[in-house]
mmCIF file of the C-alpha atoms, coordinates in Angstrom:
data_MODEL
# 
_entry.id   MODEL 
# 
loop_
_atom_site.group_PDB 
_atom_site.id 
_atom_site.type_symbol 
_atom_site.label_atom_id 
_atom_site.label_alt_id 
_atom_site.label_comp_id 
_atom_site.label_asym_id 
_atom_site.label_entity_id 
_atom_site.label_seq_id 
_atom_site.pdbx_PDB_ins_code 
_atom_site.Cartn_x 
_atom_site.Cartn_y 
_atom_site.Cartn_z 
_atom_site.occupancy 
_atom_site.B_iso_or_equiv 
_atom_site.pdbx_formal_charge 
_atom_site.auth_seq_id 
_atom_site.auth_comp_id 
_atom_site.auth_asym_id 
_atom_site.auth_atom_id 
_atom_site.pdbx_PDB_model_num 
ATOM 1   C CA . MET A 1 1   ? 93.550  90.475  151.039 1.00 0.00 ? 1   MET A CA 1 
ATOM 2   C CA . ASP A 1 2   ? 93.522  93.173  148.335 1.00 0.00 ? 2   ASP A CA 1 
ATOM 3   C CA . ASP A 1 3   ? 94.352  91.690  144.949 1.00 0.00 ? 3   ASP A CA 1 
ATOM 4   C CA . SER A 1 4   ? 92.739  94.296  142.737 1.00 0.00 ? 4   SER A CA 1 
ATOM 5   C CA . MET A 1 5   ? 93.921  94.985  139.222 1.00 0.00 ? 5   MET A CA 1 
ATOM 6   C CA . ARG A 1 6   ? 96.528  97.705  138.961 1.00 0.00 ? 6   ARG A CA 1 
ATOM 7   C CA . LEU A 1 7   ? 97.277  97.992  135.252 1.00 0.00 ? 7   LEU A CA 1 
ATOM 8   C CA . VAL A 1 8   ? 95.261  96.877  132.210 1.00 0.00 ? 8   VAL A CA 1 
ATOM 9   C CA . LEU A 1 9   ? 96.732  97.136  128.706 1.00 0.00 ? 9   LEU A CA 1 
ATOM 10  C CA . TRP A 1 10  ? 94.822  96.400  125.482 1.00 0.00 ? 10  TRP A CA 1 
ATOM 11  C CA . TYR A 1 11  ? 96.767  95.798  122.248 1.00 0.00 ? 11  TYR A CA 1 
ATOM 12  C CA . ARG A 1 12  ? 95.576  95.126  118.703 1.00 0.00 ? 12  ARG A CA 1 
ATOM 13  C CA . ASP A 1 13  ? 97.470  92.884  116.295 1.00 0.00 ? 13  ASP A CA 1 
ATOM 14  C CA . ASN A 1 14  ? 97.824  95.345  113.432 1.00 0.00 ? 14  ASN A CA 1 
ATOM 15  C CA . VAL A 1 15  ? 98.585  98.488  115.475 1.00 0.00 ? 15  VAL A CA 1 
ATOM 16  C CA . LYS A 1 16  ? 102.272 99.266  115.965 1.00 0.00 ? 16  LYS A CA 1 
ATOM 17  C CA . GLY A 1 17  ? 103.625 100.840 119.119 1.00 0.00 ? 17  GLY A CA 1 
ATOM 18  C CA . GLY A 1 18  ? 101.966 100.825 122.500 1.00 0.00 ? 18  GLY A CA 1 
ATOM 19  C CA . PRO A 1 19  ? 98.556  99.782  123.744 1.00 0.00 ? 19  PRO A CA 1 
ATOM 20  C CA . ILE A 1 20  ? 95.354  101.028 122.123 1.00 0.00 ? 20  ILE A CA 1 
ATOM 21  C CA . TYR A 1 21  ? 93.745  101.392 125.566 1.00 0.00 ? 21  TYR A CA 1 
ATOM 22  C CA . SER A 1 22  ? 95.114  101.403 129.090 1.00 0.00 ? 22  SER A CA 1 
ATOM 23  C CA . PHE A 1 23  ? 93.761  101.639 132.612 1.00 0.00 ? 23  PHE A CA 1 
ATOM 24  C CA . ASP A 1 24  ? 96.270  102.587 135.315 1.00 0.00 ? 24  ASP A CA 1 
ATOM 25  C CA . ALA A 1 25  ? 95.464  102.254 139.022 1.00 0.00 ? 25  ALA A CA 1 
ATOM 26  C CA . ARG A 1 26  ? 99.003  101.565 140.262 1.00 0.00 ? 26  ARG A CA 1 
ATOM 27  C CA . ASN A 1 27  ? 99.158  104.645 142.494 1.00 0.00 ? 27  ASN A CA 1 
ATOM 28  C CA . THR A 1 28  ? 95.485  104.973 143.383 1.00 0.00 ? 28  THR A CA 1 
ATOM 29  C CA . ALA A 1 29  ? 92.343  103.035 144.244 1.00 0.00 ? 29  ALA A CA 1 
ATOM 30  C CA . PRO A 1 30  ? 90.905  101.071 141.284 1.00 0.00 ? 30  PRO A CA 1 
ATOM 31  C CA . GLU A 1 31  ? 87.818  103.311 141.198 1.00 0.00 ? 31  GLU A CA 1 
ATOM 32  C CA . ALA A 1 32  ? 90.069  106.342 140.611 1.00 0.00 ? 32  ALA A CA 1 
ATOM 33  C CA . GLY A 1 33  ? 92.283  104.763 137.947 1.00 0.00 ? 33  GLY A CA 1 
ATOM 34  C CA . LYS A 1 34  ? 93.266  106.729 134.854 1.00 0.00 ? 34  LYS A CA 1 
ATOM 35  C CA . HIS A 1 35  ? 91.945  105.787 131.410 1.00 0.00 ? 35  HIS A CA 1 
ATOM 36  C CA . PHE A 1 36  ? 93.913  106.383 128.194 1.00 0.00 ? 36  PHE A CA 1 
ATOM 37  C CA . ALA A 1 37  ? 92.707  105.568 124.656 1.00 0.00 ? 37  ALA A CA 1 
ATOM 38  C CA . ASP A 1 38  ? 94.742  105.745 121.459 1.00 0.00 ? 38  ASP A CA 1 
ATOM 39  C CA . ILE A 1 39  ? 93.080  108.579 119.547 1.00 0.00 ? 39  ILE A CA 1 
ATOM 40  C CA . GLN A 1 40  ? 94.085  107.309 116.078 1.00 0.00 ? 40  GLN A CA 1 
ATOM 41  C CA . THR A 1 41  ? 92.747  103.804 116.689 1.00 0.00 ? 41  THR A CA 1 
ATOM 42  C CA . LEU A 1 42  ? 89.733  104.259 118.955 1.00 0.00 ? 42  LEU A CA 1 
ATOM 43  C CA . SER A 1 43  ? 89.065  108.001 119.061 1.00 0.00 ? 43  SER A CA 1 
ATOM 44  C CA . ASN A 1 44  ? 86.377  108.390 121.728 1.00 0.00 ? 44  ASN A CA 1 
ATOM 45  C CA . ARG A 1 45  ? 84.594  105.112 120.896 1.00 0.00 ? 45  ARG A CA 1 
ATOM 46  C CA . ALA A 1 46  ? 86.097  103.010 123.699 1.00 0.00 ? 46  ALA A CA 1 
ATOM 47  C CA . SER A 1 47  ? 85.516  102.749 127.422 1.00 0.00 ? 47  SER A CA 1 
ATOM 48  C CA . PHE A 1 48  ? 86.705  100.317 130.084 1.00 0.00 ? 48  PHE A CA 1 
ATOM 49  C CA . ASN A 1 49  ? 84.613  99.301  133.092 1.00 0.00 ? 49  ASN A CA 1 
ATOM 50  C CA . PRO A 1 50  ? 86.922  98.175  135.935 1.00 0.00 ? 50  PRO A CA 1 
ATOM 51  C CA . THR A 1 51  ? 84.133  97.835  138.518 1.00 0.00 ? 51  THR A CA 1 
ATOM 52  C CA . THR A 1 52  ? 82.422  94.750  137.076 1.00 0.00 ? 52  THR A CA 1 
ATOM 53  C CA . ASN A 1 53  ? 83.556  91.154  137.373 1.00 0.00 ? 53  ASN A CA 1 
ATOM 54  C CA . PRO A 1 54  ? 84.908  90.499  134.863 1.00 0.00 ? 54  PRO A CA 1 
ATOM 55  C CA . ALA A 1 55  ? 85.955  93.979  133.803 1.00 0.00 ? 55  ALA A CA 1 
ATOM 56  C CA . TYR A 1 56  ? 85.472  94.697  130.107 1.00 0.00 ? 56  TYR A CA 1 
ATOM 57  C CA . LEU A 1 57  ? 86.380  97.008  127.236 1.00 0.00 ? 57  LEU A CA 1 
ATOM 58  C CA . THR A 1 58  ? 83.527  98.391  125.137 1.00 0.00 ? 58  THR A CA 1 
ATOM 59  C CA . ILE A 1 59  ? 84.035  99.701  121.605 1.00 0.00 ? 59  ILE A CA 1 
ATOM 60  C CA . ARG A 1 60  ? 81.080  101.651 120.238 1.00 0.00 ? 60  ARG A CA 1 
ATOM 61  C CA . ALA A 1 61  ? 80.240  102.203 116.565 1.00 0.00 ? 61  ALA A CA 1 
ATOM 62  C CA . ILE A 1 62  ? 82.246  99.187  115.402 1.00 0.00 ? 62  ILE A CA 1 
ATOM 63  C CA . LYS A 1 63  ? 83.933  99.587  112.027 1.00 0.00 ? 63  LYS A CA 1 
ATOM 64  C CA . ARG A 1 64  ? 85.248  96.972  109.629 1.00 0.00 ? 64  ARG A CA 1 
ATOM 65  C CA . GLU A 1 65  ? 88.780  98.232  110.478 1.00 0.00 ? 65  GLU A CA 1 
ATOM 66  C CA . ASP A 1 66  ? 88.215  97.167  114.114 1.00 0.00 ? 66  ASP A CA 1 
ATOM 67  C CA . MET A 1 67  ? 88.328  93.510  113.087 1.00 0.00 ? 67  MET A CA 1 
ATOM 68  C CA . GLY A 1 68  ? 91.353  91.645  114.384 1.00 0.00 ? 68  GLY A CA 1 
ATOM 69  C CA . GLU A 1 69  ? 93.033  90.045  117.351 1.00 0.00 ? 69  GLU A CA 1 
ATOM 70  C CA . TYR A 1 70  ? 93.036  91.932  120.651 1.00 0.00 ? 70  TYR A CA 1 
ATOM 71  C CA . LYS A 1 71  ? 95.321  91.096  123.546 1.00 0.00 ? 71  LYS A CA 1 
ATOM 72  C CA . CYS A 1 72  ? 94.558  92.172  127.108 1.00 0.00 ? 72  CYS A CA 1 
ATOM 73  C CA . ARG A 1 73  ? 97.239  92.130  129.796 1.00 0.00 ? 73  ARG A CA 1 
ATOM 74  C CA . VAL A 1 74  ? 96.191  92.614  133.435 1.00 0.00 ? 74  VAL A CA 1 
ATOM 75  C CA . ASP A 1 75  ? 98.651  93.201  136.275 1.00 0.00 ? 75  ASP A CA 1 
ATOM 76  C CA . PHE A 1 76  ? 97.304  92.582  139.781 1.00 0.00 ? 76  PHE A CA 1 
ATOM 77  C CA . ARG A 1 77  ? 98.534  93.755  143.153 1.00 0.00 ? 77  ARG A CA 1 
ATOM 78  C CA . ARG A 1 78  ? 99.581  90.251  144.265 1.00 0.00 ? 78  ARG A CA 1 
ATOM 79  C CA . SER A 1 79  ? 98.618  87.651  141.651 1.00 0.00 ? 79  SER A CA 1 
ATOM 80  C CA . ARG A 1 80  ? 100.558 86.875  138.503 1.00 0.00 ? 80  ARG A CA 1 
ATOM 81  C CA . THR A 1 81  ? 99.905  88.766  135.291 1.00 0.00 ? 81  THR A CA 1 
ATOM 82  C CA . LEU A 1 82  ? 96.966  87.490  133.250 1.00 0.00 ? 82  LEU A CA 1 
ATOM 83  C CA . THR A 1 83  ? 96.920  87.706  129.444 1.00 0.00 ? 83  THR A CA 1 
ATOM 84  C CA . THR A 1 84  ? 93.839  87.030  127.318 1.00 0.00 ? 84  THR A CA 1 
ATOM 85  C CA . ILE A 1 85  ? 93.506  87.049  123.533 1.00 0.00 ? 85  ILE A CA 1 
ATOM 86  C CA . VAL A 1 86  ? 90.177  87.793  121.840 1.00 0.00 ? 86  VAL A CA 1 
ATOM 87  C CA . ARG A 1 87  ? 89.355  87.706  118.126 1.00 0.00 ? 87  ARG A CA 1 
ATOM 88  C CA . LEU A 1 88  ? 86.822  90.279  116.901 1.00 0.00 ? 88  LEU A CA 1 
ATOM 89  C CA . ASN A 1 89  ? 85.108  89.452  113.615 1.00 0.00 ? 89  ASN A CA 1 
ATOM 90  C CA . VAL A 1 90  ? 83.079  92.187  111.958 1.00 0.00 ? 90  VAL A CA 1 
ATOM 91  C CA . ILE A 1 91  ? 80.361  91.040  109.603 1.00 0.00 ? 91  ILE A CA 1 
ATOM 92  C CA . SER A 1 92  ? 78.835  93.800  107.527 1.00 0.00 ? 92  SER A CA 1 
ATOM 93  C CA . MET A 1 93  ? 75.750  93.448  105.453 1.00 0.00 ? 93  MET A CA 1 
ATOM 94  C CA . SER A 1 94  ? 75.537  95.366  102.232 1.00 0.00 ? 94  SER A CA 1 
ATOM 95  C CA . LEU A 1 95  ? 72.058  96.412  101.242 1.00 0.00 ? 95  LEU A CA 1 
ATOM 96  C CA . HIS A 1 96  ? 71.470  97.158  97.591  1.00 0.00 ? 96  HIS A CA 1 
ATOM 97  C CA . MET A 1 97  ? 68.599  99.321  96.510  1.00 0.00 ? 97  MET A CA 1 
ATOM 98  C CA . LEU A 1 98  ? 66.526  97.809  93.756  1.00 0.00 ? 98  LEU A CA 1 
ATOM 99  C CA . THR A 1 99  ? 64.613  99.993  91.338  1.00 0.00 ? 99  THR A CA 1 
ATOM 100 C CA . PHE A 1 100 ? 61.616  98.614  89.487  1.00 0.00 ? 100 PHE A CA 1 
ATOM 101 C CA . ARG A 1 101 ? 60.116  100.193 86.387  1.00 0.00 ? 101 ARG A CA 1 
ATOM 102 C CA . SER A 1 102 ? 56.658  99.426  85.195  1.00 0.00 ? 102 SER A CA 1 
ATOM 103 C CA . LEU A 1 103 ? 56.400  98.366  81.552  1.00 0.00 ? 103 LEU A CA 1 
# 
């Protein structure tokens, strides 16, 4: 029985409008699904891997602005819709350069 995912939508709590990333395989095989990323939010830093179990979204070059709550909605062929919420905390370390002078 084929119960593959058909539509995956990623939202972020502080981004208005539609999803920040989507994967659409409603009219095709999951391997040939179409990927769409919100250019203003993610630029080309995000990718989604639908072939692993579980599938996952990767965001490269994390920025402090990426911190927040992310919601993922997955629609399957037969099963009910699954929604997951993930909190991303970004911890940045600030390095200060110290200068020593000899007396």
